N, C-alpha and C positions, 0 to 999 in steps of 0.2 A: 504494500500500500504506500502511496506517495504522500509524504508529509508536506502539505501545501505551505505551511508556515516556513519550513526549511527551504522550499523552492523560492519563495518570495525573498527570504533573507539572503540567499545566494545570489539571486538576480540583482538585488539592490547593492550588494557588496561589490558586484562586478561592473556597476555603472561607471562610466568615465565622465566625471562632472568637472572637468577642467578644460581649459582652452587657451588660445593665444590672445593677447591684447594687440589689436591692430593699430590703434592710435590713442593718444591722450591729449587733453587740453584742460586748463583750469581757469577759473574766474577769480582767483585770489583767495577763495574760501573753500570751494568744492572742486572736484575733478570729474570730468566727463570722459568715459572710456568707450571706445568703439571696440567691440569684441567679435571674434569669429562666429560666436553663437551665444545668444543670451536668452533663449526661450525658457530656461529653468529659473531665471532670476526674477525677483519682484521686490517691491519696496519692503523695507525693514528687515530683509535678510542680511546675513553677514557673508561677505565674499572675502576670500583670502587672495591677496595680490602680492606675489613675490614674498610669501611667508608672513605678511602683515594683514591683520583683520580690519575690514572697513565695513561700515553700515551703508546699505544701499538706500539712497534718498528717493530715487526714481529709476524706473526701468522702462525701456521702450523696445519690445521684442521685434517690432516691425523694422526698426533701424539698427538693431543689435547694439544699443547703447545703454549704459547705466551711468548714473551720477552718484558718487560716493562722497561722504564727508571727509574733508581734509585735502591736503595737497600731495600729489604723488609726482615725484620728479621723473621717474621712468618706470615702466611696467612691462613685463614680458609675458607672464603667465597668471591666470586666475583659476581658482577652484572654489567649489562650494561643498558643504558637508552633505553626506548621503541623507535622503529623507528618512524620517522616523516612522515606524508603524508598530502597532501592538496587536496581538491576537486575543480576543476575549474581552472581558470587562476589567477596566482598571479598578483596583481595590484601593480605597483610601488608606493612608498611612496610619 
């Protein structure tokens, strides 16, 4: 019998949630990044860019751009954490 929870766990662990930064620009406060692919990203997520975490202020999947808080001088690679899921009912602590 196939354990569907283990299948999902394996699938999520094998997702490639990283990509290249195509270009960057800043307005003196925040940085806009053009990414090779941004369809996983949305506002309030944390994105890791060259090993530093940034909060996403806005995301535009159509144009593959995100705006993050802070100034980034140069960026090569971004990644996001794997999605979280649970099976069954969460029990209060």
